[in-house]
Phi, psi and omega in degrees: 000316178297322186288323175295326176296316185293319181286335167291332175290319182296320177295322178291329180288323174291323175299309175307318182289318178297317177300314191298313181295314184295316174304317181291334179284346175283347173297319190266356191262132166254105191286162178299320184273119191296149174304324182298314174293329179285319182304309188299316189281324186293321184295316179304329175268012174094009181243122184247132180210119178277357181277115184293329182296320177291323178292323175292322181297317178289328170299313182295319177292321178292322183298315192288313177311301178298322175295324176286326178293317179298317184290314180301313187297317175303315176296331180289309186307306175313305181299311179307311181293325179289336167294321184291320182300316185288337180280344175240062180295321180287344191257122177293135183269111181281315189258119179263014168299143179265141182235114183275134183249167176295332184298309177312302187298319180297322180292315177297322172293324175300333179285343177253009173088012178247124181266128180241131179236131185240155176290154183297332182277004186292126183290109179228036176249136177307330180266006177297117181095354177278162174286132193305323181301336188254015178274139177262004179286000000 
């Protein structure tokens, strides 16, 4: 039993050492989301922290979240456009661009627990804003 306690203690020491090393590495890392922006939103939510490592940890977590949502929205977009191509097999698709819609983004955010509602007048058509002569619809 004493040996089991020692292994648990060693594991905790390894975890503490890894955490300390990770936090130290954040000092050399420049996140995509600026420290000032993270500090602003943390302060707006009532959280004050003078430790830059914690600010950067929040920035890294935010960056990961945004990256995952963007990737999921891209997958939603590809799936939606693949379904459209199957429906219109006889029509050649001239434009292979992916068009991310609010619906794609909303579905991706919903998977991560964020519900987005937009106004009914929200322009969410791939042809919105295009020259009427260039529309293929």
